[in-house]
VOTORBA-183588 format. One record per residue (C-alpha): residue number from 1; residue in one letter; x, y, z. Coordinates in Angstrom, 1 decimal, decimal comma. Example, Ala and Ser with C-alpha at 12.3 -4.5 7.8 and 13.67 -1.06 7.14 Angstrom:
<pts>
seq; type; px; py; pz
1; A; 12,3; -4,5; 7,8
2; S; 13,7; -1,1; 7,1
</pts>
This chain:
<pts>
seq; type; px; py; pz
1; M; 33,0; -44,6; 23,6
2; T; 30,9; -42,1; 25,8
3; P; 28,9; -39,6; 24,1
4; R; 31,0; -36,7; 25,2
5; E; 34,0; -38,7; 23,7
6; I; 32,3; -39,2; 20,4
7; V; 31,4; -35,4; 19,9
8; R; 34,7; -34,3; 20,8
9; K; 36,5; -37,0; 18,5
10; T; 34,2; -36,0; 15,4
11; I; 35,1; -32,2; 15,7
12; L; 38,7; -33,2; 16,1
13; F; 38,3; -35,5; 13,2
14; Q; 39,9; -38,2; 15,2
15; G; 37,5; -40,8; 14,3
16; A; 34,3; -41,6; 16,3
17; D; 32,0; -45,2; 16,4
18; R; 29,4; -43,3; 15,1
19; L; 27,3; -39,7; 14,7
20; P; 27,1; -37,4; 17,6
21; M; 23,3; -36,7; 18,1
22; D; 21,3; -33,6; 19,2
23; F; 17,7; -34,5; 18,6
24; P; 14,3; -34,5; 20,8
25; E; 14,4; -36,7; 23,7
26; K; 12,7; -39,7; 22,5
27; Y; 15,4; -39,8; 19,9
28; G; 18,4; -38,9; 22,1
29; S; 21,0; -36,4; 22,4
30; D; 24,8; -36,6; 23,4
31; F; 24,7; -33,1; 24,4
32; G; 24,0; -31,3; 28,0
33; Y; 23,6; -27,7; 28,0
34; V; 24,2; -25,3; 30,7
35; G; 23,8; -21,6; 30,7
36; M; 23,5; -18,4; 33,6
37; D; 20,0; -17,5; 34,6
38; P; 19,1; -14,9; 33,4
39; S; 21,5; -14,5; 30,6
40; P; 22,4; -10,9; 29,4
41; D; 21,4; -12,2; 25,8
42; A; 18,2; -13,5; 26,6
43; R; 15,5; -12,2; 24,2
44; G; 12,3; -10,9; 25,8
45; Q; 8,5; -12,0; 24,8
46; N; 6,8; -8,5; 24,5
47; T; 8,9; -7,4; 27,3
48; I; 11,8; -5,3; 28,0
49; D; 14,8; -7,0; 28,5
50; E; 17,8; -6,1; 30,9
51; W; 19,4; -3,9; 28,6
52; G; 16,3; -1,8; 27,9
53; C; 15,4; -3,4; 24,4
54; L; 11,6; -3,8; 24,0
55; W; 10,8; -6,8; 22,3
56; H; 7,7; -7,8; 20,0
57; N; 6,8; -11,3; 19,6
58; I; 3,7; -12,3; 17,0
59; G; 3,2; -15,4; 18,9
60; V; 3,8; -17,9; 16,0
61; C; 7,2; -19,1; 17,3
62; R; 9,8; -18,4; 20,1
63; L; 11,9; -15,7; 18,6
64; G; 10,9; -11,9; 18,1
65; E; 12,5; -8,6; 17,3
66; V; 13,3; -5,5; 18,9
67; S; 10,5; -2,7; 18,3
68; D; 12,4; -0,1; 20,2
69; F; 16,2; -0,2; 20,9
70; P; 17,8; 1,9; 23,8
71; I; 20,6; 3,3; 22,1
72; K; 19,3; 5,8; 19,7
73; D; 22,1; 8,1; 20,0
74; W; 25,7; 7,3; 21,3
75; S; 25,4; 10,2; 23,5
76; V; 23,2; 8,1; 25,7
77; M; 25,8; 5,1; 25,8
78; K; 26,8; 6,1; 29,5
79; K; 23,1; 5,7; 30,5
80; I; 22,8; 2,5; 29,1
81; R; 21,8; -0,4; 32,1
82; V; 24,5; -2,9; 31,4
83; P; 24,0; -6,0; 32,9
84; D; 26,3; -7,3; 35,8
85; I; 27,9; -10,5; 34,3
86; K; 29,3; -11,1; 37,9
87; D; 26,5; -11,1; 40,0
88; P; 26,8; -14,7; 41,6
89; K; 22,6; -15,2; 41,5
90; R; 23,3; -15,2; 37,5
91; W; 25,6; -18,1; 37,9
92; V; 24,2; -20,5; 40,9
93; N; 22,4; -23,0; 38,3
94; I; 25,5; -23,9; 36,5
95; R; 26,8; -25,3; 40,0
96; G; 27,1; -29,1; 39,7
97; A; 26,7; -28,9; 35,7
98; R; 29,2; -31,6; 34,9
99; E; 27,8; -33,8; 37,2
100; R; 24,4; -33,4; 35,9
101; A; 25,5; -33,9; 32,2
102; G; 27,0; -37,1; 33,1
103; D; 29,0; -38,1; 30,0
104; K; 27,7; -36,0; 27,6
105; F; 29,1; -33,0; 25,9
106; L; 28,6; -30,0; 28,2
107; M; 28,0; -27,1; 26,1
108; G; 28,3; -23,5; 27,9
109; W; 26,4; -20,7; 26,4
110; G; 27,6; -17,0; 25,7
111; L; 26,6; -13,8; 24,4
112; S; 26,3; -12,6; 20,9
113; L; 28,5; -10,1; 19,5
114; Y; 26,6; -8,6; 16,7
115; E; 23,2; -9,6; 17,0
116; R; 23,1; -7,8; 20,8
117; A; 24,8; -5,0; 19,3
118; H; 21,9; -4,4; 16,9
119; F; 19,5; -5,2; 19,3
120; L; 20,5; -2,0; 21,6
121; R; 21,2; 0,1; 18,4
122; G; 19,2; -0,9; 15,8
123; L; 20,3; -2,7; 12,5
124; E; 20,4; 0,2; 10,0
125; N; 22,0; 2,1; 12,7
126; I; 24,8; -0,3; 13,3
127; W; 25,4; -0,7; 9,5
128; C; 25,8; 3,0; 9,5
129; D; 28,2; 3,2; 12,6
130; I; 30,6; 0,9; 10,9
131; H; 31,8; 3,7; 8,9
132; E; 30,5; 6,9; 10,6
133; N; 31,1; 6,1; 14,5
134; P; 33,5; 2,8; 14,5
135; Q; 34,9; 3,8; 17,7
136; E; 31,5; 3,8; 19,4
137; L; 30,8; 0,6; 17,9
138; G; 34,0; -1,1; 19,3
139; R; 33,3; 0,0; 22,5
140; L; 30,0; -1,7; 22,5
141; I; 31,2; -4,8; 21,1
142; D; 34,2; -4,9; 23,7
143; I; 31,7; -4,8; 26,4
144; L; 29,9; -8,1; 25,1
145; V; 33,5; -9,6; 24,3
146; D; 34,5; -8,9; 28,3
147; M; 31,2; -10,7; 29,2
148; N; 32,0; -13,6; 27,3
149; L; 35,9; -13,6; 28,9
150; Y; 34,3; -13,9; 32,1
151; S; 31,4; -16,4; 31,0
152; I; 34,4; -18,7; 29,7
153; D; 36,0; -18,6; 33,1
154; K; 33,0; -19,6; 34,9
155; Y; 32,2; -22,3; 32,6
156; A; 35,7; -23,7; 32,9
157; M; 35,2; -24,0; 36,4
158; E; 32,3; -26,3; 35,9
159; K; 34,6; -28,1; 33,1
160; A; 32,2; -27,4; 30,2
161; D; 33,3; -28,8; 26,8
162; G; 32,2; -26,3; 24,4
163; Y; 31,3; -22,9; 24,3
164; M; 28,8; -21,1; 22,0
165; F; 26,9; -18,1; 20,9
166; C; 24,8; -17,2; 18,2
167; D; 25,2; -14,4; 15,3
168; D; 23,2; -14,6; 12,2
169; W; 25,7; -12,8; 9,7
170; G; 24,0; -13,5; 6,5
171; L; 21,4; -12,6; 3,9
172; Q; 20,2; -15,3; 1,5
173; E; 22,6; -14,7; -0,9
174; R; 25,8; -12,7; 0,7
175; L; 26,8; -11,3; 4,1
176; M; 24,7; -8,5; 5,6
177; I; 28,0; -6,3; 5,6
178; N; 31,2; -5,8; 3,9
179; P; 33,4; -8,8; 4,6
180; D; 36,3; -6,3; 5,1
181; S; 34,4; -4,3; 7,5
182; W; 33,7; -7,6; 9,3
183; R; 37,3; -8,4; 9,4
184; E; 38,4; -5,2; 10,6
185; I; 35,7; -4,8; 13,4
186; W; 34,4; -8,4; 14,5
187; K; 37,4; -10,7; 13,3
188; P; 39,7; -9,4; 16,1
189; R; 37,4; -9,7; 19,0
190; Y; 35,8; -13,2; 17,6
191; A; 39,6; -14,0; 18,1
192; K; 39,9; -13,2; 21,5
193; V; 36,9; -14,9; 22,6
194; Y; 37,9; -18,2; 20,8
195; K; 41,6; -17,8; 22,3
196; A; 40,0; -17,7; 25,8
197; A; 38,0; -20,8; 25,1
198; H; 40,5; -22,9; 23,9
199; N; 43,0; -21,9; 26,5
200; A; 40,2; -22,8; 29,0
201; G; 39,9; -26,6; 27,3
202; M; 36,9; -25,7; 25,6
203; L; 35,9; -26,4; 21,5
204; T; 34,2; -23,2; 20,2
205; F; 30,9; -23,4; 18,4
206; L; 28,9; -20,3; 16,5
207; H; 25,4; -20,6; 15,2
208; S; 25,3; -18,5; 12,0
209; C; 22,6; -18,6; 9,2
210; G; 22,4; -17,0; 6,0
211; H; 25,2; -17,0; 3,3
212; I; 28,2; -16,8; 5,2
213; T; 31,1; -18,4; 2,7
214; S; 32,8; -15,1; 2,7
215; I; 33,9; -15,1; 6,4
216; L; 33,9; -18,7; 7,1
217; D; 37,8; -19,2; 6,2
218; D; 38,6; -16,2; 8,8
219; L; 36,3; -17,9; 11,5
220; I; 38,4; -21,2; 10,9
221; E; 41,7; -19,2; 10,8
222; I; 40,8; -17,4; 14,4
223; G; 39,8; -20,8; 15,8
224; L; 36,3; -22,0; 15,3
225; D; 36,0; -25,8; 15,6
226; V; 32,0; -26,1; 14,6
227; I; 29,8; -24,0; 12,6
228; Q; 26,3; -24,6; 13,5
229; M; 23,7; -23,6; 10,6
230; D; 20,2; -24,4; 9,9
231; Q; 20,4; -23,6; 6,1
232; Q; 22,8; -24,8; 3,7
233; E; 20,9; -24,9; 0,4
234; N; 21,4; -21,1; -0,3
235; M; 25,2; -21,8; 0,0
236; G; 25,2; -25,4; -1,6
237; L; 26,4; -28,2; -0,2
238; D; 28,8; -29,0; -2,8
239; L; 30,6; -25,8; -2,2
240; L; 30,8; -26,1; 1,4
241; G; 32,2; -29,6; 1,1
242; K; 34,6; -28,5; -1,3
243; R; 35,9; -25,2; 0,2
244; F; 35,4; -25,9; 4,0
245; G; 35,2; -29,9; 4,5
246; G; 37,8; -31,3; 6,7
247; R; 39,1; -27,8; 8,0
248; I; 35,5; -27,4; 10,4
249; T; 32,9; -29,5; 11,9
250; F; 29,2; -28,9; 10,4
251; W; 26,5; -29,1; 12,7
252; C; 23,2; -29,3; 10,8
253; P; 19,8; -30,3; 10,6
254; V; 17,9; -30,8; 7,2
255; D; 17,8; -27,2; 5,6
256; I; 15,0; -25,7; 7,7
257; Q; 13,8; -23,4; 5,2
258; T; 13,4; -25,7; 2,1
259; T; 13,8; -29,5; 2,0
260; M; 12,5; -30,0; 6,1
261; V; 9,4; -27,9; 5,1
262; N; 8,5; -28,6; 1,3
263; G; 10,3; -32,1; 1,1
264; T; 9,0; -35,8; 0,8
265; K; 10,2; -38,4; 3,1
266; N; 12,7; -39,7; 0,5
267; E; 13,8; -36,1; -0,4
268; I; 14,4; -35,6; 3,4
269; R; 16,2; -39,0; 3,7
270; A; 18,2; -38,3; 0,7
271; Y; 19,2; -34,9; 2,3
272; C; 20,4; -36,2; 5,4
273; K; 22,8; -38,8; 3,4
274; K; 23,9; -36,1; 1,4
275; L; 24,8; -33,7; 4,5
276; V; 26,8; -36,4; 5,8
277; T; 28,8; -37,8; 3,1
278; T; 29,3; -34,2; 1,6
279; L; 30,2; -32,0; 4,7
280; G; 31,6; -35,1; 6,5
281; C; 34,7; -37,6; 6,1
282; P; 35,1; -40,7; 7,6
283; N; 37,0; -39,2; 10,6
284; G; 34,4; -36,7; 11,4
285; G; 33,7; -33,3; 10,1
286; F; 29,8; -33,6; 10,3
287; M; 27,1; -33,8; 13,2
288; P; 23,3; -33,8; 12,7
289; K; 20,7; -32,0; 15,1
290; W; 17,2; -30,7; 14,9
291; Y; 15,7; -27,4; 14,8
292; G; 14,6; -26,5; 18,3
293; D; 11,6; -24,5; 17,0
294; P; 9,8; -26,8; 14,7
295; K; 6,6; -24,8; 14,9
296; G; 7,9; -21,4; 13,9
297; A; 9,7; -23,0; 11,0
298; G; 7,0; -25,1; 9,9
299; H; 8,2; -28,7; 10,5
300; T; 5,9; -31,3; 10,8
301; E; 6,4; -34,3; 13,2
302; E; 6,4; -36,4; 10,6
303; A; 9,3; -34,6; 8,9
304; I; 11,1; -34,4; 12,3
305; D; 10,8; -38,3; 12,8
306; V; 11,9; -39,3; 9,1
307; M; 15,1; -37,0; 9,4
308; C; 16,0; -38,1; 13,2
309; S; 15,6; -41,9; 12,1
310; E; 17,6; -41,4; 8,7
311; F; 20,2; -39,8; 10,7
312; L; 20,5; -42,5; 13,5
313; K; 20,8; -45,2; 10,6
314; L; 23,3; -43,3; 8,6
315; G; 25,1; -42,5; 11,9
316; G; 25,9; -46,6; 12,7
317; K; 27,6; -47,0; 9,3
318; L; 29,8; -44,0; 8,7
319; K; 32,7; -46,3; 7,3
320; N; 30,2; -48,1; 4,7
321; L; 29,4; -44,6; 3,2
322; K; 31,0; -43,0; 0,3
323; Y; 32,1; -39,7; 0,9
324; K; 32,3; -36,9; -1,8
325; F; 35,2; -34,8; -0,6
326; T; 37,8; -36,6; 1,8
</pts>
């Protein structure tokens, strides 16, 4: 099987020859990536982004936070400089993406529907808007939805295999907002994006960390194919496997906040195996990856090597493993 086939068959539970991989160059990856340049969802480094959000970064990691958001009041919404998603210059670099990816699974990057909203409005304001200004909030999210729909069409022209964006929805022990509010405001809009991606022949991916089990059934229902979560221990591998195994594919590194930071070599190896055998099954459902900002997360080169090497070892003997939930 080609890398492209291995990823696709794993996601669709059709049985692949081995685990798909997404690791640093020295270990190999079955994925190719393509994105617009610049992306309207790009985060600044102590700069003002396209939307007018002022970013602050302390320099330890690649990620930062917005220290000054432009929509302090909904009355200024009409003055917000919405990036032109249709600007041809933004899409020059995606031409020939399929050819450059070769036989790898080609992933197109979209725009967040929650994170970008609170970058623009402020997190606490967004939480209040859910109850006090739901129509204004909805109109803002719809702008982001339309941007995603246009992006899907552009990636489809390049024969992308998957479509992904990032929205961290969870605190450590629960969702950031009431799940019923998520279902009312965000669920139908996610569904619209996922339907468009599927109609364009792409599988759907979402990165979301924190405790998100309260909406994972909903995401599966509306067409999410792959959940990419960098932490799992706060929810529990057994719970994730029992409730959601076989219904969605998990794309995960060893938990980046716990075992990957504090675990011994043997504990990291054991966790790798538990991820494969608890979240996956003989025909698919689990894909390993690494965390792309190891310095920011406090991951050592030694820990990364142990994790990648163990996943590579496990990936070649899928049929011989004993799975917990099948």
